[in-house]
N, C-alpha and C positions, 0 to 999 in steps of 0.2 A: 042411410048416410055412409055406413061401412062399405057398401057396394060401390058408391060413388068414389070414395077415397081409393078403393082398390083399382078402379078404372083409371083414375087420375094418376096413380102411382105407376101403373103399367104404361100409360101414355108417356110419362116422364122418362121411364126406362128406355122406351123405344126411341124417344127423341135423342137421349144421350148416346145410345148405341149407333143410331143412323146418322147423327149430325156430322161426324167426321167424314163419312163416305159421301153424304150429300154435299158438304162443303167442297170436298175434293172434286166431285163431279161437276159442281157449279163452276168452280175455278177452271176446270178443264174445258167445259163448254164455253166459258167466257173467252178463253184463249183460242178456241177453235181447234184444239188438239185432241188427239186420241192416244192413249198410252197402251201399248200391247206388251204382254209378258210372253217371253219366248224361253222355253226350256229345252235343253238337249243334253245328250250324254257325251262324255269325252273319253278318249282312249289313249293309246300309246303315242298317237300323233298329235296330242293335245296342243303342243306349243305351236306347231305350224298351222293346224286347223283353227286354233283360237285366233291367231293373227288374221287369217283369211276371213273367218266369220265376222270378226269386228269390222274388217274392211267392207264386207258385204252390207252389214247393217248401216254403216256410215253412208254408203252410197244410196241405200234405200231411203234413209232419212233425208238425204240431200234432194232426192227426186220427189219425196213425199213429205214436205216440211210440216204438215199438220199431223203426222204420225210419229210418235216416239216409241222406241223399243227398249224394254228392259230385259237384258239377257242373264240367264243363269245356266251354267253348265255344271253337271253332276257326274261324278265318276260312274262308269258303266256298271260296276258291281252293286252300286246303291240305287241307281237310277230308277229301275222298275219297281222296287219296293216303295220308294217315295212317290212315284207316279200313281201307283194303285191307291195309296192313301189319299192323295190329293183328288183323284177322280171320284172316289167314294165320298169324300167330304165336300165335293162341289167346289174345290179350290184349284182346279187344274189351270195351267197357263192357257192363254188364248191360243197359242201355237206351241205344239210340243212335238218331239221327235219319237218316232216308232220304227223299229226294224220290222222287216217282212214277217218274221216268225211270230211277233206279238200283235201284229196289226189286226188279224182276224178276231182275236179275243175282244179287243176294244171296240171294233166295228160292230160285232154281233151283240154287244151289250148296250148299244145306244149311246156310247160315250163320245162319239165323234159327230161333228156337223157334216151334213150333206153339202159338199162344195161344188157339185156338178155344174150349177148355174153361175158360180162365182169365179171360175178359173179363167174365163176368156179364151184366148187362142192358145191351145196346147200342142200345136203342130211341131214345135221345136223340141218336144220331149221324145226320148226313146220310147217307142210304143210298148215294148216288153216291160220296161220299168214302170211306165204310167199305168198300164193295165193291172199290174200286180196289186195296186191299191184301190181297185174297184171291187167292191164286195156286193154280190147279188145285184149287179146292175147299177150300183150307186158309187160315185166317185167320192171317197172319203179322205183322200190324201194325194199328195204329189211327191214323187221321188226326189230326194235331195242328193243322193249319191247312188252309185251303181258300180259294183265292183265284182271281181271274180278272183279265182286262185290260179296260179301258174306254177311251173317248176323253175325254181331259182337254182343256178349252179355256179360253182366256183371254178372259173376258167383256169386259174393257176393250178389247182389240183388235177383238173383234166389234162392239162399240158404235161404236168409231171408224170402222170400215169400213162401218157402217150395215147390218150383216148380222144376220139372224135366227139365234138359237142352234141348234146341232145338235139334231136330234130322232131318235127311234128309226126313222124312215123313211129316214134318210140312206143314201146309197150312196157308193162310191169317187168317183163323178163329182161328187157334192155337195162332197166334201172338196176336190177339185181346184179347183172353181169358187170356193169360199170362200177357199182358200189364196191364189189369185192376187189376190183383192181385198185380203186382209190384207197381202200383200207390196207392194202399191201404196202402202201408208202410208209407206214410207220404206226407206232402205238398211239392210241387215243385220237386217231383219225377215223372218222365215221363216213359211211357212204351216203346215207339217206335218212331223212326224218319226215315222218308223216304220222301224227298221233292217231290212235284209235278212239275217236270221239264220235258223237252223234253226227256232226256235220260231215266228217270224213267217211263215216260208214254209209250214210245215205248216198253220198256221191260214189263211194267205192262199189256199192251194190249196183248202181247204174252203170258204172264202168265195166261191170261183169254181166250186164244184161238183165239185172234184177231191179227191184224197187221195194220200198217199205210200205207202200200203199198201192191199191189198184188204180187204174187210170181215172176212174171217177172220184177217187178219194173218199170212198164210202166204206172201205174195209182195209184192215191191215194185212200185209203180205210179208211180214218180217222174216218168216222161216222158209221162204222159197229156197230151193236148192242152189240157185245162183247166189243168193245172199250168204248162205252157209259157206259156199266155196270162197266167196270174196272175203268174208271176215276171217276165215282160216288162213288165207294167204297174207292178209294184212297183219294179223297177230304174229304170223311166222316171220315177218321181217325183223321182229325183235327176238322171238323165241327160237326160231329154227336157223334161218340164214344169218341172223344176228347182224344184219347190215345197219340196223337202227339201234341207237343207244337206249338203255333203260334209264329210268329215273335215277337209279344208283350210279350209273355210268356218268350221268350229267352232273351229279353232285350239286343240285340246286340251280344249275345254269339253265336258262331258257333256250328254246330252239333258235331264236333270232341271235342271241348272244353267242351260241355255239357256231352259227354260220359266220358271224362277224369275226370270230376268233381265227377263222381260216382253217378250222378242223372238221368241217362238214362239207361233203361234196355236193349234195343236193338237198333242197328243202322245198316242201310243198307249203306255200303260204300265200297270203293275199297281196294284191298289188299296192295295198296301203303301206307296204314295207319299203317302197321305192325311196322315199325321202331319207329314212333312217339308214338304209344300206348305202345310199349315195354318200352320205356324210361320214359313215363309220366303218366301211369295209376297206381295209388297206390292200385290196387286191381287185383284179378285174372280175366282174360277174355279169351274167346275162340271164335271160329267161327263155322258156319254151312252153308251148302248150303242154298241159299236164298229160302224161301218158295214161292210157286206160289199159284194160286187159282185152276184152273182146270188142270194146268200142270206147270212144272218148266221151267224157262227161265232165263238165266243170261247174263249180258252184255258181249259184245266183245269190248275190248278196245285195240288198238294197235297203236303204233307210228312207223314211218319208217324213215330211212335215204334215201334220194334221191339225185341224181346228177343233177346239173343244166345243162340245154341244152347249156348254154353259157360257161361252164367250158372249159378251155384250156387244162386241164389234166384229161379227163374223165376216162382213165384206172386207174390212180393213185387214183382218187376220189372214183371210185367203189371199189378199193382195201381197202381203208379206211373204207368205209361204211360197207363192208362185215366183216371186222375185228371187228369193234366196235359193230356190231349187232350180229354176229354169231360165233366168235372165242371162244374157251374154256377159254382163258385167260380173255377176256372181260366178259364172262358169270359168271365166278367165282367172279370177282370183283362186279358185279351187285348183285349176291346172297348175298355176304357178307355185302353189304350195304342195304339189304332188299328193293331194288329199283325195284319194280314190278317183273315180271316173265321173265327170259330170254327166247326168242323165239326159244329155241333149244331143242333137244331130247337126248343130251349126258347123259347116265345113271349116271355118276359120278356127273354131275351138278345137276340133279334132286334129287339124293340122298342127296347131300349137302344142297339143298334147304329145303328138308323135315326134315333134322336133326335140323334145327334152331327152337327154341321155345322161347317165345310163338309165335303163338298159338299152343296148343297141337294137335289140329285137322287140321294141315296144309294140310292133304290129301284132305280136302274139296275144296281146291283151284283147284286141278286136277279133282276131281269128278264134280265140277261145269262146267268144260270144255265140258262135255257131253251135256250141255243144252244151249250152246252159241247161241245168236241171234244177227245178225249184225244190226246196225241202218239203217234207211232209209237215202239214200244219194242223193244229187242233185248237179249239177254244181252251183246252187244258195243255197248252204248249210246254210249259215248264215241267209239269208232271210227266208228260209223255217223254220228253227228252231225258229226264232223270231215270225213268224206268229203263229206257234203252241203254243208257250209259252204264247203268248198274250191271247189266248182263254183259256188256262189252268188257267191263272190268273183270268179270268172272272168267271170260274167255282168255283175256290177256294174262291173267294170273295163273291159268291152268287149272282152276277149280272146277270148271265145267267144259265139256266139249262144245264146239261151235253149234252142233245140232241140238244138243240138250239145252243149251242156253237160249238159243233163238226160239225153240219150241216153247220154252217156259215164258220167254218174253212175249211171244204172240198171245198166249193165254192171258197173261196179266194185262196187256194192253186192251184186249177185247173186253175184259171184265171191268176195267177202271176208266178207260178213256172214251169220251164221246166224239163222234165224227159227224 
């Protein structure tokens, strides 16, 4: 009798727990609708991008009246911590956003649904961006944005210094020469800003003929002579030639704010700054392909929409991902918001993007795509980046020489990071 009572009690508990979900599912089925949860991160462009994203979702729901979308945006600094907890707990959204650097970790752990057969026609996507989210021959996501980094410059400061504007032929040496002339215009005017971070270092190494991993991405090559030379020059912009301000010089001001204040000649940053600079720079500015040293190299940045392996509606989720990432309607809204570069090849969308000014030389965005280099990635991405940045900090502070720091970095990466 006691066993029977226990079984009945357990059954009652299960009914009470599952009844709300069952009722909601029954109601949804009766109405013939599917509700999808969509989560993505937000950044400094959140106002413009948020408006554009809401417009994309509204258009999707208009074209797909049986699918409803619940959107949640989370600040970038908190996004991946929350995402990891949700994935581990089996509570991930049907569709969520991943950047390229974190994609491999989630794909390799089986957290993402195989959407290869669910995407339909993908001919409108930029192939480089689409292939970035194919892991071991399986398509696990679609790119929703595609962006790179260029050299922004203050035309007013160049004019005052009687300098010709940067061209695609410029090298690091040209940047240094121009920076010194700009700084001669007055106190608290700086020539150049490019922080010594993981992303800037991997690109800087490539610009000097090096790389942080071998071509097969099976071994670290952080302490190559080309990399040691590159990081020495990059740290020297702050410590030797002093064309770049220190944190103390900036007194809490960010690099974008310094540029917008009119006191910075050149800034290396992403094309997602277009909207902010257009609205808030009280002077004329333009862009050029970022200069390299022995060769050119520009960032590859791409975010994707992926479908959770636990989604109960994978077909509908994939349909949403493809629409938001690759439809003409969504791409048009993204362009109008100056929200990075749509990962598509539709001529009318590209022409529309190029017609928006400033910058006048928007063609440099597409010219830069010829020099894209992808960052090194690992299933331990966050730990790998933290290790590299810790040694970059040692170099910048003068606590270790470039060679000593990169030799130590190489050893630590080999000991702690799996490839």
